[in-house]
LOSE-760525 format. One record per residue (C-alpha): x, y, z; residue number from 1; chain; residue in three letters. Coordinates in nm, 4 decimals. Example, Ala and Ser with C-alpha at 12.3 -4.5 7.8 and 13.67 -1.06 7.14 Angstrom:
! residues 2
((1.2300,-0.4500,0.7800),1,"A","ALA")
((1.3670,-0.1060,0.7140),2,"A","SER")
END
This chain:
! residues 369
((-17.4228,-14.1984,-16.0517),1,"A","UNK")
((-17.4804,-13.9492,-15.7732),2,"A","UNK")
((-17.2968,-13.6208,-15.8100),3,"A","UNK")
((-17.2374,-13.3060,-15.6095),4,"A","UNK")
((-17.4545,-13.1377,-15.8729),5,"A","UNK")
((-17.7579,-13.2781,-15.6901),6,"A","UNK")
((-17.6623,-13.0851,-15.3771),7,"A","UNK")
((-17.6303,-12.7659,-15.5796),8,"A","UNK")
((-17.9744,-12.8252,-15.7266),9,"A","UNK")
((-18.1156,-12.8617,-15.3751),10,"A","UNK")
((-18.0287,-12.4942,-15.3149),11,"A","UNK")
((-18.2008,-12.3743,-15.6329),12,"A","UNK")
((-18.3901,-12.0597,-15.5386),13,"A","UNK")
((-18.2366,-12.0396,-15.1905),14,"A","UNK")
((-18.2206,-11.6762,-15.0767),15,"A","UNK")
((-17.8601,-11.6472,-14.9566),16,"A","UNK")
((-17.8828,-11.2734,-14.8911),17,"A","UNK")
((-18.1906,-11.3098,-14.6705),18,"A","UNK")
((-18.0388,-11.5997,-14.4734),19,"A","UNK")
((-17.7084,-11.4210,-14.4172),20,"A","UNK")
((-17.8696,-11.0954,-14.3064),21,"A","UNK")
((-18.0935,-11.2864,-14.0694),22,"A","UNK")
((-17.8098,-11.4504,-13.8754),23,"A","UNK")
((-17.7733,-11.3057,-13.5252),24,"A","UNK")
((-17.4706,-11.2827,-13.2977),25,"A","UNK")
((-17.6452,-11.5290,-13.0657),26,"A","UNK")
((-17.6681,-11.7807,-13.3499),27,"A","UNK")
((-17.2998,-11.7380,-13.4324),28,"A","UNK")
((-17.2050,-11.7894,-13.0687),29,"A","UNK")
((-17.4143,-12.1048,-13.0666),30,"A","UNK")
((-17.2351,-12.2362,-13.3743),31,"A","UNK")
((-16.8973,-12.1671,-13.2135),32,"A","UNK")
((-16.9938,-12.3889,-12.9217),33,"A","UNK")
((-17.0627,-12.6898,-13.1469),34,"A","UNK")
((-16.8187,-12.9692,-13.2268),35,"A","UNK")
((-16.9923,-13.0620,-13.5528),36,"A","UNK")
((-17.1335,-12.8054,-13.7934),37,"A","UNK")
((-17.4260,-12.8524,-14.0286),38,"A","UNK")
((-17.4237,-12.6815,-14.3701),39,"A","UNK")
((-17.6429,-12.4024,-14.2322),40,"A","UNK")
((-17.4066,-12.3604,-13.9362),41,"A","UNK")
((-17.1238,-12.3223,-14.1862),42,"A","UNK")
((-17.3210,-12.0662,-14.3843),43,"A","UNK")
((-17.3902,-11.8721,-14.0642),44,"A","UNK")
((-17.0130,-11.8341,-14.0184),45,"A","UNK")
((-17.0019,-11.6566,-14.3551),46,"A","UNK")
((-17.2575,-11.3947,-14.2441),47,"A","UNK")
((-17.2086,-11.0280,-14.1517),48,"A","UNK")
((-17.2810,-11.1207,-13.7871),49,"A","UNK")
((-16.9954,-11.3725,-13.7878),50,"A","UNK")
((-16.7608,-11.0982,-13.9072),51,"A","UNK")
((-16.8024,-10.9527,-13.5562),52,"A","UNK")
((-16.6769,-11.2773,-13.4033),53,"A","UNK")
((-16.3559,-11.3228,-13.6021),54,"A","UNK")
((-16.1374,-11.3313,-13.2911),55,"A","UNK")
((-16.3358,-11.6165,-13.1357),56,"A","UNK")
((-16.3424,-11.7969,-13.4703),57,"A","UNK")
((-15.9668,-11.7515,-13.5054),58,"A","UNK")
((-15.8932,-11.8960,-13.1630),59,"A","UNK")
((-16.0982,-12.2070,-13.2312),60,"A","UNK")
((-15.9581,-12.2461,-13.5841),61,"A","UNK")
((-15.6047,-12.2234,-13.4474),62,"A","UNK")
((-15.6774,-12.4926,-13.1882),63,"A","UNK")
((-15.8301,-12.7242,-13.4450),64,"A","UNK")
((-15.5409,-12.6775,-13.6870),65,"A","UNK")
((-15.2840,-12.7526,-13.4167),66,"A","UNK")
((-15.4850,-13.0573,-13.3112),67,"A","UNK")
((-15.5034,-13.2096,-13.6598),68,"A","UNK")
((-15.1883,-13.0800,-13.8294),69,"A","UNK")
((-14.9490,-12.9692,-13.5581),70,"A","UNK")
((-14.7166,-12.6891,-13.6687),71,"A","UNK")
((-14.6331,-12.8418,-14.0071),72,"A","UNK")
((-14.6616,-12.6402,-14.3308),73,"A","UNK")
((-14.6221,-12.8219,-14.6618),74,"A","UNK")
((-14.4302,-12.6277,-14.9286),75,"A","UNK")
((-14.4656,-12.6711,-15.3045),76,"A","UNK")
((-14.4226,-12.4726,-15.6241),77,"A","UNK")
((-14.5746,-12.4828,-15.9741),78,"A","UNK")
((-14.4202,-12.5550,-16.3125),79,"A","UNK")
((-14.6157,-12.4041,-16.6013),80,"A","UNK")
((-14.5585,-12.6466,-16.8894),81,"A","UNK")
((-14.7589,-12.4654,-17.1589),82,"A","UNK")
((-14.9938,-12.1710,-17.2074),83,"A","UNK")
((-15.1774,-12.2878,-17.5197),84,"A","UNK")
((-15.5499,-12.2810,-17.4441),85,"A","UNK")
((-15.8696,-12.3261,-17.6427),86,"A","UNK")
((-16.0928,-12.1584,-17.3841),87,"A","UNK")
((-16.2023,-11.7952,-17.3731),88,"A","UNK")
((-16.2371,-11.7341,-16.9998),89,"A","UNK")
((-16.2823,-11.3579,-16.9757),90,"A","UNK")
((-16.0706,-11.3276,-16.6583),91,"A","UNK")
((-15.7660,-11.5324,-16.7670),92,"A","UNK")
((-15.4493,-11.4192,-16.9416),93,"A","UNK")
((-15.4292,-11.7557,-17.1221),94,"A","UNK")
((-15.7598,-11.6764,-17.3002),95,"A","UNK")
((-15.7405,-11.8170,-17.6552),96,"A","UNK")
((-15.8024,-11.4721,-17.8058),97,"A","UNK")
((-15.5329,-11.2920,-17.6079),98,"A","UNK")
((-15.2251,-11.1828,-17.7981),99,"A","UNK")
((-14.9525,-11.3395,-17.5840),100,"A","UNK")
((-14.6466,-11.5459,-17.6681),101,"A","UNK")
((-14.7560,-11.9096,-17.6726),102,"A","UNK")
((-14.5113,-12.1840,-17.5919),103,"A","UNK")
((-14.4770,-12.5358,-17.4594),104,"A","UNK")
((-14.1696,-12.6604,-17.2783),105,"A","UNK")
((-13.9499,-12.9137,-17.4523),106,"A","UNK")
((-13.8327,-13.2277,-17.2765),107,"A","UNK")
((-13.4976,-13.0615,-17.2069),108,"A","UNK")
((-13.6699,-12.7497,-17.0686),109,"A","UNK")
((-13.8909,-12.9568,-16.8384),110,"A","UNK")
((-13.5773,-13.1255,-16.7066),111,"A","UNK")
((-13.4159,-12.7841,-16.6556),112,"A","UNK")
((-13.7173,-12.6466,-16.4680),113,"A","UNK")
((-13.7272,-12.9547,-16.2463),114,"A","UNK")
((-13.3554,-12.9326,-16.1670),115,"A","UNK")
((-13.3795,-12.5617,-16.0835),116,"A","UNK")
((-13.6703,-12.6164,-15.8437),117,"A","UNK")
((-13.5227,-12.9289,-15.6854),118,"A","UNK")
((-13.2085,-12.7295,-15.6074),119,"A","UNK")
((-13.4174,-12.5182,-15.3664),120,"A","UNK")
((-13.4919,-12.8272,-15.1585),121,"A","UNK")
((-13.8579,-12.8591,-15.2566),122,"A","UNK")
((-13.9845,-13.2103,-15.3246),123,"A","UNK")
((-14.3463,-13.1303,-15.4105),124,"A","UNK")
((-14.4374,-12.9972,-15.7536),125,"A","UNK")
((-14.7566,-12.8906,-15.9302),126,"A","UNK")
((-14.7719,-12.9169,-16.3115),127,"A","UNK")
((-14.9986,-12.6707,-16.4933),128,"A","UNK")
((-15.1038,-12.6157,-16.8539),129,"A","UNK")
((-15.3680,-12.4278,-17.0452),130,"A","UNK")
((-15.6586,-12.6352,-17.1705),131,"A","UNK")
((-15.5761,-12.8157,-17.4920),132,"A","UNK")
((-15.7601,-13.1490,-17.4820),133,"A","UNK")
((-15.6647,-13.4566,-17.6834),134,"A","UNK")
((-15.4401,-13.7600,-17.6864),135,"A","UNK")
((-15.1276,-13.5628,-17.7783),136,"A","UNK")
((-15.1775,-13.3303,-17.4816),137,"A","UNK")
((-15.2260,-13.6275,-17.2462),138,"A","UNK")
((-14.9168,-13.8043,-17.3798),139,"A","UNK")
((-14.7157,-13.4843,-17.3382),140,"A","UNK")
((-14.8332,-13.4475,-16.9783),141,"A","UNK")
((-14.7498,-13.8100,-16.8972),142,"A","UNK")
((-14.3999,-13.7586,-17.0408),143,"A","UNK")
((-14.3573,-13.4491,-16.8217),144,"A","UNK")
((-14.4692,-13.6442,-16.5145),145,"A","UNK")
((-14.2138,-13.9163,-16.5843),146,"A","UNK")
((-13.9390,-13.6542,-16.6117),147,"A","UNK")
((-14.0182,-13.4647,-16.2923),148,"A","UNK")
((-14.0670,-13.7826,-16.0892),149,"A","UNK")
((-13.6894,-13.8199,-16.0983),150,"A","UNK")
((-13.6630,-13.5008,-15.8912),151,"A","UNK")
((-13.9774,-13.4909,-15.6741),152,"A","UNK")
((-14.1498,-13.7299,-15.4377),153,"A","UNK")
((-14.4975,-13.5805,-15.4892),154,"A","UNK")
((-14.6317,-13.4674,-15.8269),155,"A","UNK")
((-14.9637,-13.2866,-15.8665),156,"A","UNK")
((-15.1485,-13.1624,-16.1725),157,"A","UNK")
((-15.3718,-12.8618,-16.2381),158,"A","UNK")
((-15.4887,-12.9118,-16.5950),159,"A","UNK")
((-15.8101,-12.9481,-16.7967),160,"A","UNK")
((-16.0778,-13.1907,-16.6697),161,"A","UNK")
((-16.0366,-13.5497,-16.7916),162,"A","UNK")
((-16.2260,-13.8760,-16.7749),163,"A","UNK")
((-16.1480,-14.1469,-16.5217),164,"A","UNK")
((-15.9420,-14.3492,-16.7713),165,"A","UNK")
((-15.7102,-14.0547,-16.8420),166,"A","UNK")
((-15.6749,-13.9809,-16.4705),167,"A","UNK")
((-15.5878,-14.3482,-16.4133),168,"A","UNK")
((-15.3111,-14.3245,-16.6738),169,"A","UNK")
((-15.1730,-14.0190,-16.4980),170,"A","UNK")
((-15.1903,-14.1907,-16.1596),171,"A","UNK")
((-15.0007,-14.4882,-16.3027),172,"A","UNK")
((-14.7381,-14.2483,-16.4408),173,"A","UNK")
((-14.6802,-14.1056,-16.0930),174,"A","UNK")
((-14.9327,-13.8261,-16.0325),175,"A","UNK")
((-15.0322,-13.8124,-15.6656),176,"A","UNK")
((-15.2759,-13.5221,-15.6535),177,"A","UNK")
((-15.5300,-13.3325,-15.8602),178,"A","UNK")
((-15.6080,-12.9633,-15.8173),179,"A","UNK")
((-15.9048,-12.8207,-16.0038),180,"A","UNK")
((-16.0993,-12.5026,-15.9313),181,"A","UNK")
((-16.4610,-12.4800,-16.0353),182,"A","UNK")
((-16.4154,-12.1005,-16.0617),183,"A","UNK")
((-16.7796,-12.0214,-15.9745),184,"A","UNK")
((-17.0640,-12.2486,-15.8658),185,"A","UNK")
((-17.3293,-12.0081,-15.9970),186,"A","UNK")
((-17.4374,-12.1576,-16.3285),187,"A","UNK")
((-17.5484,-11.8309,-16.4888),188,"A","UNK")
((-17.2253,-11.6513,-16.3941),189,"A","UNK")
((-17.0206,-11.9543,-16.5019),190,"A","UNK")
((-17.1879,-11.9537,-16.8434),191,"A","UNK")
((-17.1263,-11.5815,-16.8924),192,"A","UNK")
((-16.7578,-11.5962,-16.7928),193,"A","UNK")
((-16.6856,-11.8945,-17.0188),194,"A","UNK")
((-16.8311,-11.7938,-17.3565),195,"A","UNK")
((-16.6595,-12.0667,-17.5608),196,"A","UNK")
((-16.4385,-12.3720,-17.5348),197,"A","UNK")
((-16.4645,-12.7046,-17.3482),198,"A","UNK")
((-16.4609,-12.5231,-17.0142),199,"A","UNK")
((-16.8121,-12.3978,-17.0889),200,"A","UNK")
((-16.9395,-12.7441,-16.9867),201,"A","UNK")
((-17.0344,-12.6772,-16.6225),202,"A","UNK")
((-17.1098,-13.0371,-16.5245),203,"A","UNK")
((-16.7956,-13.1831,-16.6834),204,"A","UNK")
((-16.5771,-12.9537,-16.4769),205,"A","UNK")
((-16.7862,-12.9804,-16.1610),206,"A","UNK")
((-16.7560,-13.3602,-16.1529),207,"A","UNK")
((-16.3820,-13.3686,-16.2329),208,"A","UNK")
((-16.2689,-13.3818,-15.8664),209,"A","UNK")
((-16.4941,-13.6833,-15.8124),210,"A","UNK")
((-16.3490,-13.8563,-16.1191),211,"A","UNK")
((-16.0042,-13.7877,-15.9714),212,"A","UNK")
((-16.1098,-13.9586,-15.6485),213,"A","UNK")
((-16.2424,-14.2543,-15.8480),214,"A","UNK")
((-15.9097,-14.2799,-16.0324),215,"A","UNK")
((-15.7298,-14.3181,-15.7004),216,"A","UNK")
((-15.5391,-13.9910,-15.6631),217,"A","UNK")
((-15.4039,-13.9658,-15.3109),218,"A","UNK")
((-15.5158,-13.6025,-15.2761),219,"A","UNK")
((-15.7755,-13.3852,-15.4495),220,"A","UNK")
((-15.7831,-13.0074,-15.4000),221,"A","UNK")
((-16.0720,-12.7812,-15.4971),222,"A","UNK")
((-16.1707,-12.4172,-15.4733),223,"A","UNK")
((-16.3670,-12.1311,-15.6250),224,"A","UNK")
((-16.1932,-11.8330,-15.7807),225,"A","UNK")
((-16.2994,-11.5774,-15.5242),226,"A","UNK")
((-16.4131,-11.2466,-15.6683),227,"A","UNK")
((-16.6001,-11.3809,-15.9699),228,"A","UNK")
((-16.9261,-11.3909,-15.7788),229,"A","UNK")
((-17.0901,-11.3325,-15.4367),230,"A","UNK")
((-16.8208,-11.4713,-15.2051),231,"A","UNK")
((-17.0369,-11.6127,-14.9206),232,"A","UNK")
((-17.2296,-11.8399,-15.1580),233,"A","UNK")
((-16.9109,-11.9405,-15.3439),234,"A","UNK")
((-16.7335,-12.0268,-15.0182),235,"A","UNK")
((-17.0440,-12.2144,-14.9025),236,"A","UNK")
((-17.0602,-12.4365,-15.2102),237,"A","UNK")
((-16.6841,-12.4938,-15.1995),238,"A","UNK")
((-16.7132,-12.6173,-14.8417),239,"A","UNK")
((-17.0127,-12.8360,-14.9264),240,"A","UNK")
((-16.8263,-12.9783,-15.2260),241,"A","UNK")
((-16.5198,-13.0580,-15.0150),242,"A","UNK")
((-16.7371,-13.2170,-14.7450),243,"A","UNK")
((-16.9201,-13.4263,-15.0054),244,"A","UNK")
((-16.5915,-13.5612,-15.1429),245,"A","UNK")
((-16.4389,-13.6188,-14.7991),246,"A","UNK")
((-16.7400,-13.8174,-14.6790),247,"A","UNK")
((-16.7745,-14.0221,-14.9985),248,"A","UNK")
((-16.4066,-14.0981,-15.0714),249,"A","UNK")
((-16.2530,-14.1819,-14.7377),250,"A","UNK")
((-15.9174,-14.2797,-14.8879),251,"A","UNK")
((-15.8542,-13.9407,-15.0493),252,"A","UNK")
((-15.7143,-13.6338,-14.8775),253,"A","UNK")
((-15.9488,-13.3492,-14.9691),254,"A","UNK")
((-15.8029,-12.9992,-14.9628),255,"A","UNK")
((-15.9342,-12.6487,-15.0210),256,"A","UNK")
((-15.7655,-12.3471,-15.1791),257,"A","UNK")
((-15.8717,-11.9824,-15.1517),258,"A","UNK")
((-15.7435,-11.8058,-15.4658),259,"A","UNK")
((-15.8583,-11.4480,-15.5149),260,"A","UNK")
((-15.8983,-11.3273,-15.8714),261,"A","UNK")
((-15.6716,-11.0468,-15.9815),262,"A","UNK")
((-15.7359,-10.7936,-16.2558),263,"A","UNK")
((-15.7459,-10.9863,-16.5818),264,"A","UNK")
((-15.6763,-10.9163,-16.9484),265,"A","UNK")
((-15.7970,-10.5896,-17.0906),266,"A","UNK")
((-16.0106,-10.3989,-16.8454),267,"A","UNK")
((-16.1420,-10.6997,-16.6520),268,"A","UNK")
((-16.1849,-10.6403,-16.2799),269,"A","UNK")
((-16.3263,-10.8738,-16.0136),270,"A","UNK")
((-16.7037,-10.8388,-16.0103),271,"A","UNK")
((-16.7391,-10.9174,-15.6391),272,"A","UNK")
((-16.4173,-10.8076,-15.4653),273,"A","UNK")
((-16.3035,-11.0130,-15.1663),274,"A","UNK")
((-16.1286,-10.7900,-14.9148),275,"A","UNK")
((-15.8678,-10.9096,-14.6669),276,"A","UNK")
((-16.1182,-10.9361,-14.3806),277,"A","UNK")
((-16.3494,-11.1378,-14.6057),278,"A","UNK")
((-16.0643,-11.3762,-14.6868),279,"A","UNK")
((-15.9932,-11.4190,-14.3153),280,"A","UNK")
((-16.3587,-11.5018,-14.2495),281,"A","UNK")
((-16.3647,-11.7552,-14.5341),282,"A","UNK")
((-16.0514,-11.9299,-14.4070),283,"A","UNK")
((-16.1851,-11.9498,-14.0534),284,"A","UNK")
((-16.5240,-12.0797,-14.1636),285,"A","UNK")
((-16.3590,-12.3509,-14.3727),286,"A","UNK")
((-16.1446,-12.4655,-14.0824),287,"A","UNK")
((-16.4353,-12.4782,-13.8374),288,"A","UNK")
((-16.6561,-12.6663,-14.0873),289,"A","UNK")
((-16.3839,-12.9099,-14.2009),290,"A","UNK")
((-16.1239,-12.9535,-13.9258),291,"A","UNK")
((-15.9361,-13.2294,-14.1141),292,"A","UNK")
((-15.9128,-13.0605,-14.4545),293,"A","UNK")
((-15.5868,-12.9136,-14.5778),294,"A","UNK")
((-15.6047,-12.5456,-14.6736),295,"A","UNK")
((-15.3657,-12.3991,-14.9318),296,"A","UNK")
((-15.2576,-12.0375,-14.9713),297,"A","UNK")
((-15.0767,-11.9346,-15.2886),298,"A","UNK")
((-14.8394,-11.6555,-15.3840),299,"A","UNK")
((-15.1365,-11.4678,-15.5306),300,"A","UNK")
((-15.1442,-11.3084,-15.1860),301,"A","UNK")
((-14.8775,-11.0597,-15.0690),302,"A","UNK")
((-14.6048,-11.1744,-14.8287),303,"A","UNK")
((-14.7200,-10.9780,-14.5247),304,"A","UNK")
((-15.0769,-11.1042,-14.5524),305,"A","UNK")
((-14.9657,-11.4642,-14.6014),306,"A","UNK")
((-14.7541,-11.4414,-14.2876),307,"A","UNK")
((-15.0490,-11.3140,-14.0837),308,"A","UNK")
((-15.2911,-11.5758,-14.2209),309,"A","UNK")
((-15.0712,-11.8680,-14.1188),310,"A","UNK")
((-15.2238,-11.9312,-13.7734),311,"A","UNK")
((-15.5796,-11.9291,-13.9082),312,"A","UNK")
((-15.5800,-12.2774,-14.0588),313,"A","UNK")
((-15.3234,-12.2785,-14.3394),314,"A","UNK")
((-15.1482,-12.6143,-14.3898),315,"A","UNK")
((-14.9924,-12.5718,-14.7335),316,"A","UNK")
((-14.8182,-12.2825,-14.9118),317,"A","UNK")
((-14.6571,-12.2296,-15.2480),318,"A","UNK")
((-14.3098,-12.0738,-15.2485),319,"A","UNK")
((-14.0760,-11.9413,-15.5134),320,"A","UNK")
((-14.3639,-11.9397,-15.7619),321,"A","UNK")
((-14.3361,-11.8321,-16.1255),322,"A","UNK")
((-14.6481,-11.8343,-16.3449),323,"A","UNK")
((-14.4753,-11.7883,-16.6819),324,"A","UNK")
((-14.3926,-12.0928,-16.8932),325,"A","UNK")
((-14.0234,-12.1684,-16.8422),326,"A","UNK")
((-13.9917,-11.8979,-16.5801),327,"A","UNK")
((-13.7635,-12.0964,-16.3497),328,"A","UNK")
((-13.4890,-12.1248,-16.6134),329,"A","UNK")
((-13.5575,-11.8084,-16.8145),330,"A","UNK")
((-13.5756,-11.4902,-16.6078),331,"A","UNK")
((-13.7090,-11.3043,-16.9124),332,"A","UNK")
((-14.0091,-11.5344,-16.9519),333,"A","UNK")
((-14.3298,-11.3317,-16.9482),334,"A","UNK")
((-14.7037,-11.3670,-17.0069),335,"A","UNK")
((-14.7742,-11.5581,-16.6877),336,"A","UNK")
((-15.1258,-11.6647,-16.5965),337,"A","UNK")
((-15.1343,-11.4030,-16.3190),338,"A","UNK")
((-14.8908,-11.1804,-16.1346),339,"A","UNK")
((-14.7277,-11.3255,-15.8268),340,"A","UNK")
((-14.7624,-11.1023,-15.5196),341,"A","UNK")
((-14.5300,-11.2879,-15.2820),342,"A","UNK")
((-14.2001,-11.2970,-15.4700),343,"A","UNK")
((-13.9896,-11.4362,-15.1842),344,"A","UNK")
((-13.7538,-11.7239,-15.2531),345,"A","UNK")
((-13.8091,-12.0701,-15.1109),346,"A","UNK")
((-13.5325,-12.0007,-14.8577),347,"A","UNK")
((-13.7004,-11.6783,-14.7457),348,"A","UNK")
((-14.0380,-11.8487,-14.6962),349,"A","UNK")
((-13.8687,-12.1341,-14.5123),350,"A","UNK")
((-13.6901,-11.8895,-14.2797),351,"A","UNK")
((-14.0144,-11.7035,-14.2117),352,"A","UNK")
((-14.1911,-12.0261,-14.1140),353,"A","UNK")
((-13.9109,-12.1334,-13.8800),354,"A","UNK")
((-13.9011,-11.7880,-13.7197),355,"A","UNK")
((-14.2747,-11.8168,-13.6478),356,"A","UNK")
((-14.2354,-12.1604,-13.4923),357,"A","UNK")
((-14.3563,-12.3705,-13.7845),358,"A","UNK")
((-14.1936,-12.6729,-13.9420),359,"A","UNK")
((-14.1597,-12.6316,-14.3201),360,"A","UNK")
((-14.1931,-12.9695,-14.4913),361,"A","UNK")
((-14.0606,-13.0198,-14.8425),362,"A","UNK")
((-14.1560,-13.3853,-14.8822),363,"A","UNK")
((-14.5194,-13.4777,-14.8200),364,"A","UNK")
((-14.4748,-13.8515,-14.8610),365,"A","UNK")
((-14.2560,-14.1003,-15.0394),366,"A","UNK")
((-14.3719,-14.3380,-15.3113),367,"A","UNK")
((-14.2330,-14.6891,-15.2481),368,"A","UNK")
((-14.2518,-14.7981,-15.6109),369,"A","UNK")
END
């Protein structure tokens, strides 16, 4: 079976630094005048020269977003079901070797979390766990899906990669969307940052979004964890990956997220920091390359920045997020996966969107059966 891995292999030995430094302002202007962008056009928009054309990029990105999405912003929030994990990702607080309180929500606690979130008016939920593969973990997740479906019209998952059969079971249970970040597309960096555990298998994770499409999920969202590696190449491969899926699986809505890594456990710091202007450039390049793709922005980013990024192509935002297991019903819950920067309530985010002329949407779609 063909895989996106073949496209990555095609860029083996490609000199990204040389290409990016060689892009001229004239080339960028030429790209901005095109209706359809090639992969190299997209890469040119991630160059230092393109950073001098952010205003022109922003104007076109805004027009394209209005054309394809109007002024609608989808709102959702996560529920962290468990933080048990067998992986040893050096940048993650859920790392198997980290001394944190491990827990998994009971059936009653899942119901409580769902009720607390539903009371805010949200009807889209994202279920997350650490990676703990096996039949028991799958059965637990399916049970959680069946519980939250009573409160939400759209249920997504962000969990460990699975095979098509497992994804089909989850789809049958009521899961609508799959979110999975490849973290970094650079194989050497990926191997170094994942020293042990199932996540060390690069190909298994890389092909998970495609297996999700094959299982029939309505939406599949991907992204790289920006800051782990050279951001222009990571953004480039993310865009190529999204384009590959969108062109191959016409029935699936393909979305992109732009999470920036925060300081991790111990003394871990991002190896390739992504500054605010870099994030703006990445967002704009994504929108110009993939006008029909949804773009998500999480509460990893501070409130003021999220507000300013809205017109640049954002179509989906998390709100009222808590990254600790049970954090919606237990205000003392700690040891979240990362620290939330935008701590505004769902109401506050909703009011901000309305004040800026956007329509906050709590229900993406409605399942008939």
